[in-house]
C-alpha positions in Angstrom: -36.9 -32.0 73.9 -34.7 -30.4 71.1 -36.4 -26.6 71.3 -35.8 -24.8 68.0 -35.9 -21.3 69.4 -32.8 -22.4 72.0 -31.1 -23.7 68.9 -31.5 -20.5 67.4 -30.0 -18.6 70.9 -27.2 -21.1 70.8 -25.8 -20.2 67.3 -26.3 -15.9 67.3 -24.3 -16.3 71.3 -21.6 -17.0 68.7 -22.5 -15.0 65.6 -24.1 -17.3 63.1 -27.3 -15.5 62.2 -29.7 -16.3 59.8 -29.9 -19.6 59.6 -32.3 -21.0 57.7 -35.2 -23.5 59.0 -33.7 -26.6 57.6 -30.8 -26.0 58.7 -33.1 -25.7 62.4 -34.5 -28.8 61.5 -31.5 -31.2 60.5 -29.7 -29.8 63.9 -33.1 -31.0 65.7 -32.6 -34.2 64.2 -28.7 -34.3 64.7 -29.7 -33.4 68.9 -32.0 -35.9 69.3 -30.5 -39.1 67.3 -27.0 -38.4 69.2 -28.4 -37.3 73.0 -26.8 -34.3 73.2 -28.1 -31.0 73.9 -28.4 -27.4 71.3 -25.6 -26.0 73.4 -23.0 -28.9 72.4 -23.8 -29.4 68.8 -23.2 -25.8 68.5 -20.1 -26.0 70.3 -18.9 -29.2 67.8 -20.5 -27.6 64.7 -18.1 -24.5 65.4 -15.1 -27.0 66.0 -15.8 -28.4 63.1 -16.4 -25.4 61.0 -13.2 -23.9 62.2 -10.8 -26.9 61.9 -12.5 -27.6 59.0 -14.6 -25.2 56.9 -12.7 -22.3 57.9 -16.0 -20.6 60.4 -18.2 -21.0 57.6 -22.0 -21.2 58.0 -23.9 -24.3 58.5 -25.6 -26.1 55.6 -27.4 -29.3 55.2 -24.6 -31.1 53.7 -21.9 -29.8 56.0 -24.0 -31.0 58.9 -24.1 -34.2 57.0 -20.5 -34.0 57.1 -20.2 -33.0 60.6 -22.5 -36.3 62.2 -20.4 -38.7 60.6 -17.1 -37.5 61.4 -17.9 -37.0 64.2 -20.6 -38.4 66.6 -19.9 -41.5 64.6 -16.0 -41.7 65.7 -17.1 -41.3 69.1 -19.7 -44.2 69.2 -17.0 -46.3 68.0 -14.4 -45.2 70.1 -16.1 -44.6 73.3 -19.2 -45.1 75.1 -21.4 -42.2 75.4 -20.1 -40.1 78.6 -22.9 -38.7 81.1 -24.0 -35.5 80.2 -23.6 -32.6 82.3 -26.1 -30.7 83.6 -26.5 -27.6 81.9 -26.8 -25.4 84.9 -22.8 -26.7 85.5 -21.9 -26.1 82.4 -23.0 -22.9 83.3 -21.5 -22.4 86.5 -17.7 -23.4 85.3 -14.8 -22.0 84.6 -13.9 -21.0 80.7 -10.6 -20.7 79.1 -10.0 -19.3 76.1 -6.4 -20.0 73.9 -5.8 -18.7 70.5 -4.9 -21.8 68.2 -3.4 -22.3 64.7 -5.9 -22.6 62.5 -4.0 -26.1 60.5 -5.9 -28.8 59.5 -5.3 -31.5 61.8 -5.1 -34.7 60.7 -8.1 -37.9 60.9 -7.3 -38.9 64.5 -8.0 -36.3 66.3 -10.2 -35.5 68.2 -12.2 -31.8 66.7 -12.8 -31.2 70.6 -8.6 -31.3 71.5 -8.9 -27.0 69.7 -10.6 -26.3 73.3 -8.8 -25.7 76.6 -11.3 -25.0 79.7 -12.6 -26.0 83.0 -14.0 -28.7 82.3 -14.5 -28.4 79.2 -13.5 -25.6 76.0 -16.0 -23.5 75.1 -15.4 -21.0 72.1 -18.2 -18.2 71.9 -16.8 -15.8 69.6 -17.8 -17.1 66.5 -15.7 -15.1 64.3 -14.0 -16.7 61.3 -10.5 -17.7 61.8 -8.8 -14.9 59.5 -5.6 -13.8 58.4 -4.7 -10.1 58.6 -4.7 -9.1 55.0 -1.7 -9.7 52.0 -0.7 -12.5 55.2 1.5 -14.5 52.6 0.9 -17.8 51.2 2.7 -20.6 54.0 3.3 -17.9 56.4 -0.8 -17.9 57.2 -0.9 -18.5 61.3 -4.0 -16.6 63.1 -2.6 -13.4 65.1 -4.8 -15.4 67.7 -2.2 -18.5 67.7 1.3 -16.7 67.7 0.3 -13.7 70.1 -3.6 -13.9 72.1 -2.6 -14.9 75.5 -5.0 -17.3 77.5 -8.3 -15.7 78.9 -12.2 -15.8 80.4 -13.7 -13.6 77.7 -13.6 -14.7 73.9 -13.3 -10.6 73.4 -9.3 -11.1 73.9 -8.6 -13.1 70.6 -11.6 -11.9 68.5 -9.7 -9.5 65.7 -10.5 -6.3 65.5 -12.8 -6.1 62.1 -11.5 -2.0 61.9 -8.1 -2.7 61.7 -8.6 -5.8 59.0 -10.8 -3.1 57.1 -8.3 -0.7 56.3 -6.9 0.2 52.7 -3.8 2.5 54.3 -1.4 -0.3 54.5 2.2 1.1 53.6 1.7 4.2 52.7 4.3 7.0 54.1 2.9 9.7 55.9 6.4 11.3 56.5 9.7 11.3 54.6 12.9 12.3 55.8 16.0 13.0 53.3 17.5 13.4 50.4 17.2 9.8 49.0 13.4 9.1 48.8 13.3 6.2 46.0 15.2 3.5 48.4 13.8 0.1 48.5 14.2 -0.4 51.9 15.9 -3.3 51.0 19.7 -4.5 52.6 21.9 -3.9 50.4 24.2 -6.4 52.4 21.7 -8.6 53.9 24.7 -11.1 55.1 26.0 -7.9 57.2 25.6 -8.1 60.6 26.7 -5.1 62.9 28.1 -4.6 65.7 24.9 -3.3 68.9 26.7 -2.6 71.7 24.6 -0.5 75.2 26.6 2.1 76.6 29.1 0.8 78.7 27.5 2.0 81.8 23.5 1.3 81.1 21.4 0.1 83.9 21.8 -3.4 84.7 18.4 -5.7 85.1 19.7 -6.1 89.4 20.1 -2.7 90.1 18.2 -1.5 93.0 15.2 0.9 92.6 12.4 3.4 95.0 14.9 3.3 98.0 15.4 7.3 98.2 15.0 9.2 100.7 14.5 12.8 101.5 17.8 14.1 101.8 19.0 12.2 98.8 16.7 12.8 96.4 17.0 16.7 97.5 20.7 16.6 96.8 20.1 14.4 93.2 17.9 17.9 92.0 20.6 20.4 94.2 23.3 19.0 92.3 21.6 18.9 88.8 21.1 22.2 88.6 24.6 22.9 89.7 25.8 20.9 86.8 24.1 22.1 83.9 24.3 25.6 85.3 27.7 25.5 85.1 27.6 24.2 81.5 25.5 26.7 81.0 27.4 30.2 82.4 30.2 28.6 80.5 28.8 28.3 76.9 27.7 32.0 77.5 30.2 32.9 78.7 28.1 34.8 81.5 29.3 35.8 85.1 29.5 34.5 88.1 26.4 33.5 89.4 24.8 35.4 92.6 21.9 35.1 94.9 19.1 34.8 93.9 16.6 35.7 97.0 19.1 38.9 97.5 18.6 42.2 96.7 20.5 44.0 94.0 21.1 47.0 92.7 22.4 46.2 89.1 21.8 43.7 87.0 23.2 39.9 87.8 23.4 36.5 87.0 21.5 34.3 88.6 20.9 30.0 87.6 18.1 28.2 89.3 15.7 25.7 88.0 11.9 26.3 87.2 9.0 25.4 89.5 5.6 26.8 89.9 4.2 28.1 93.4 1.2 25.8 93.4 0.0 22.4 92.3 -1.4 23.3 89.3 -0.5 24.5 85.5 2.8 26.1 85.0 2.0 30.0 83.8 3.7 33.4 83.6 2.5 34.2 86.8 3.4 31.1 88.7 7.2 31.3 88.0 9.3 30.1 90.9 13.0 30.3 90.5 14.8 28.0 93.2 18.5 27.8 93.4 21.4 24.8 93.8 21.1 26.0 97.6 17.0 25.7 97.8 15.9 29.1 98.4 13.6 30.6 95.6 12.5 33.4 94.3 9.3 34.5 92.1 10.7 35.3 87.9 8.9 37.8 86.4 9.2 37.3 82.8 7.2 39.8 80.8 10.3 42.2 79.7 12.1 38.7 78.1 10.9 38.7 73.9 11.5 34.7 73.5 11.1 31.7 76.3 10.4 28.0 76.5 10.5 26.9 79.9 8.5 24.2 82.0 9.1 22.8 85.3 12.5 21.4 86.2 14.3 23.1 84.1 17.2 24.9 84.4 18.1 28.1 83.4 20.6 31.2 83.7 19.0 34.6 84.2 20.1 38.1 83.7 18.3 40.1 85.7 17.1 42.5 88.6 15.9 42.2 91.6 16.5 45.3 93.7 14.4 44.8 96.5 15.2 40.7 96.5 11.3 39.6 96.5 11.2 39.8 92.3 13.4 39.1 89.7 13.0 40.9 86.9 14.3 38.0 84.2 15.9 40.5 81.1 17.6 37.6 78.6 16.8 33.2 79.5 19.7 31.1 78.3 18.8 27.2 78.5 21.0 25.9 75.9 23.7 22.8 77.2 23.6 20.8 74.1 26.4 18.3 73.6 29.1 17.9 70.9 28.0 15.4 68.4 30.3 11.7 69.0 33.1 10.8 67.1 33.0 10.1 63.6 31.4 6.5 63.7 33.9 4.0 61.5 31.0 2.4 60.1 31.5 2.3 56.5 28.4 2.1 54.0 31.2 2.1 51.0 32.3 -1.8 51.8 28.9 -2.9 53.9 26.1 -0.7 52.4 23.7 1.6 54.7 22.0 0.0 57.8 18.7 -0.2 57.8 16.5 -0.1 61.1 12.7 -0.5 61.9 11.4 1.3 65.3 8.1 0.1 66.6 6.6 1.4 69.3 3.8 0.0 71.6 1.0 -0.9 72.4 1.2 -3.0 70.1 -2.7 -4.1 69.7 -5.5 -2.4 69.5 -7.5 -1.6 72.3 -10.6 -3.6 71.7 -9.0 -6.9 70.9 -5.4 -8.8 72.3 -4.3 -10.4 68.9 -1.7 -8.2 68.6 -2.5 -8.0 64.3 -0.4 -5.0 64.1 2.4 -6.9 65.4 2.5 -9.7 62.9 2.0 -7.4 60.1 5.2 -6.3 61.5 7.1 -9.7 62.0 6.3 -9.8 59.0 7.0 -6.6 56.9 10.6 -7.3 59.1 10.7 -11.1 57.5 9.9 -9.5 54.0 13.0 -6.4 54.6 15.4 -8.3 56.4 16.9 -5.0 58.5 19.7 -4.7 59.8 18.4 -4.0 63.2 14.6 -3.8 65.0 14.0 -1.3 68.1 11.3 -2.6 69.5 9.8 -0.1 72.0 7.5 -1.2 74.7 4.2 -1.5 76.6 4.0 -4.8 75.1 1.4 -5.4 77.3 0.5 -1.8 78.0 -1.1 -1.5 81.6 -4.1 0.5 80.2 -5.0 -2.1 78.2 -8.8 -2.5 78.8 -8.9 -6.2 79.1 -6.0 -5.9 80.8 -7.8 -3.6 84.0 -10.3 -6.2 83.3 -8.5 -8.7 84.7 -10.0 -11.6 81.8 -6.5 -13.1 80.8 -5.8 -16.7 82.7 -2.4 -16.5 82.6 0.1 -14.5 84.3 1.1 -11.3 82.9 5.0 -12.6 82.4 4.2 -15.8 80.7 2.4 -14.3 78.0 4.8 -11.8 77.8 7.6 -14.8 77.0 4.8 -16.2 74.6 4.9 -12.9 72.5 9.0 -12.3 72.6 8.9 -16.1 71.2 6.6 -15.0 68.3 8.7 -12.4 67.1 12.2 -14.3 67.7 11.4 -17.7 66.2 10.3 -16.2 62.4 13.3 -14.1 62.5 16.3 -17.1 63.3 16.7 -18.0 60.1 18.1 -14.0 59.5 20.7 -11.8 60.0 18.5 -9.2 62.1 19.0 -8.5 65.2 16.0 -7.3 67.7 16.6 -4.2 70.5 14.0 -4.6 73.1 13.4 -1.2 75.5 10.8 -1.5 77.8 8.3 0.9 78.9 7.0 1.8 82.6 3.2 1.3 81.5 4.4 -2.4 81.2 2.1 -4.6 82.6 4.2 -7.2 83.6 7.6 -5.2 84.2 8.6 -2.3 86.5 6.7 0.5 87.1 9.3 3.0 87.9 11.3 5.6 85.6 14.4 4.6 84.8 13.3 1.4 83.8 15.2 -1.3 84.3 16.0 -4.4 81.3 13.7 -7.1 80.9 14.8 -10.9 82.1 13.4 -13.7 80.4 14.0 -17.4 80.8 15.0 -18.2 77.0 17.6 -16.9 75.9 17.8 -15.4 72.2 21.3 -14.9 70.7 20.5 -12.4 68.4 18.2 -10.6 71.1 19.5 -7.5 72.9 17.4 -6.3 76.0 18.0 -2.8 76.7 16.6 -0.6 79.4 15.2 2.8 79.2 15.8 5.0 78.3 19.0 3.3 76.3 22.2 4.7 74.2 23.3 1.9 71.7 26.3 2.2 69.5 26.5 0.4 66.3 30.0 1.0 65.2 30.3 4.8 66.2 26.8 5.5 65.2 25.1 6.4 68.8 21.2 6.4 68.8 19.0 7.1 71.6 16.0 6.0 72.4 13.3 6.2 75.3 10.3 4.7 75.9 8.5 7.9 77.7 6.6 10.1 76.2 8.3 13.1 77.2 6.6 15.3 74.0 3.7 14.8 75.4 4.2 15.6 78.6 6.5 18.2 78.1 3.7 19.9 75.7 1.3 20.0 78.8 3.8 21.6 81.2 5.5 24.8 78.9 4.7 27.6 78.3 6.0 29.7 76.0 6.9 32.7 73.8 8.5 32.0 71.1 9.1 34.9 68.2 11.4 32.2 66.4 10.2 30.5 62.8 10.7 27.1 65.4 7.9 24.4 64.9 6.5 23.1 68.3 7.3 19.5 67.7 10.6 20.8 67.3 10.6 23.0 70.5 9.9 20.6 72.8 11.8 17.7 71.4 14.7 19.9 71.7 14.6 20.8 75.4 15.6 17.0 75.6 18.8 17.8 73.7 19.4 21.4 75.3 19.1 19.5 79.2 20.9 16.6 78.3 18.2 14.9 79.8 16.2 12.0 78.2 13.4 13.2 80.9 13.9 17.0 81.8 10.3 17.3 83.3 10.1 17.9 87.2 7.5 17.0 88.7 7.0 14.3 86.6 3.7 13.6 85.0 1.3 12.5 87.9 1.0 9.1 86.2 5.0 8.0 86.2 7.1 6.9 88.9 10.3 8.7 89.4 13.6 7.5 90.6 15.6 10.3 90.8 18.4 8.6 91.7 18.4 6.2 89.1 16.9 9.3 86.7 20.7 11.5 87.2 22.7 8.4 86.9 21.0 6.6 83.7 18.3 9.1 82.3 21.1 12.0 81.3 22.7 11.9 78.0 26.7 12.2 77.7 26.9 13.4 73.9 24.3 14.4 71.8 23.5 11.4 69.6 23.2 10.9 65.6 19.8 9.6 66.0 17.2 9.5 69.3 13.6 8.4 69.2 11.3 9.7 71.1 7.9 7.8 70.9 4.8 9.8 71.3 0.9 10.3 71.0 1.4 13.9 69.1 1.6 13.6 65.4 5.1 11.6 63.8 8.2 14.1 63.2 11.4 12.9 61.6 13.6 16.1 62.3 16.8 17.5 62.4 17.9 19.5 65.2 22.0 20.2 65.3 22.9 17.0 63.3 20.9 14.9 65.8 17.6 13.4 63.7 15.0 12.6 66.1 12.3 10.6 65.0 8.5 9.8 66.7 6.7 7.1 64.7 4.2 6.9 66.9 2.5 4.2 68.1 2.3 0.7 66.4 -1.4 0.7 67.2 -3.8 4.0 67.9 -6.6 2.8 69.5 -9.4 1.2 67.5 -7.1 0.6 64.1 -3.4 0.2 63.3 -0.6 2.6 63.8 3.2 4.1 62.2 5.9 2.7 62.1 9.5 4.6 60.8 12.2 3.1 58.3 15.4 4.5 58.4 18.7 4.3 56.4 21.8 5.5 57.7 24.9 5.4 56.2 28.2 7.2 57.0 30.7 8.2 54.3 33.9 9.1 55.6 32.3 9.3 58.8 29.8 11.9 57.9 26.1 10.4 59.3 23.5 10.9 56.1 19.4 9.8 57.4 17.0 8.7 55.0 13.7 7.4 56.6 10.0 7.4 56.3 7.2 7.0 58.6 4.7 4.2 57.3 1.3 2.7 58.1 1.0 -0.6 59.5 
């Protein structure tokens, strides 16, 4: 017997509310005449509605159309199968797939739009809508492009907050003199040569096989190398033992440490020399300083008893010179257009990757020369990933994401540089991060490690996915009288310490391979452009000729985030950068 309350409950489960009594009566009639229960009827209706009516609610006319199209076809083509019991269906394992919202042929069985074991179900009940402003002819559902197979419909449910945004395309940060840039390349046929640094990390590099003595040697060599550069730059005298008594003022070199497992403060400062000797350090007489654990410094001070170093002056800057002038000429090929976006690429309540799809559409429209995508692509901290609702491997899902990015760009001259993150669920959770490995090859895709340095006809760009700005901001102690803002001061530590990640010990959630860090996370020159994605406020700043860009994240919580677009021109060897950070 068909129950009206059961029909309303099944519609409600799929998000269809306020169904009229006439519609319920018609549904009950269809169930009786075709020998099906309430659950199967509502499933067939949802499949029919999504494929033919774009998710419209049921009416008497549309129910008649569905009955004529679906049940009459079943009766003609095959005998009525024995119905599976409701209890058996409830105990079956259902897999939800995001499919394209294209119109099927007349001969297609409407239930082929789903995949399940033993039968597909769609529990989200949402309209298969496109992201706002999706161009005609390219309106594929976000679920069809990037969504994974999952055991829950919530993974493929588009975010309503993202669709309701009103600030799409707004520039939240502008840098450079030429603010009227239209952000279309003057020469879209020009394809610059993008090369990774010759010493970049390979995909087959071994990692996390560090012995204690090797790790200690790496730290000591870093203190010695950076310390010697500080002494040379500021013409300081030869350093002396920091833990020995000195009657006169002397120079000491060492690494900043904390005397406990807590946060660094002025009372817990310790200086450790390259020989491993340590001494407490008093900075109360230093007028200006900015210190963090792992920082290599030179100190002028006194230590009359050998038990405490009283600092008078602290030196930290070992910034390297800029590279040679680029051979790239904007007079011949025009400026280079670059788009930069950092993950996460989907909101925290869904895996539809709507911001990433909008970014791909932006790239199709503007055809930049280079797109830099920085992980995480499948964020290991995403709630759906933690819950384990994906019904496919992380690697298979990631390869579909890459394919969804590269296929629409096949006809463009745009090159894509993809940088991994230690937060990628399908990749190695270690820093530095090895480059991705894909089974399918793409001609215009460059797989880089993290961190990485790329060379574009002499234009040097450095990038890392790790939120070093946030990590340094949590650990830094400072007493600054200069006018430099906090974000600029923190970013300056990367240049002054010649390292993409100068903090040691690293953040608790990170796995740092010290030997790889010493080989692949150091700066050999000051890059023209340095990309440092962070959860901190976005900015574009010029520090001693290096343009530092923090585009934030493409997705931030339940809403969309930002991406950066840069126009780089080179005239007579001088590099000029115009940049905007834009809401997705």
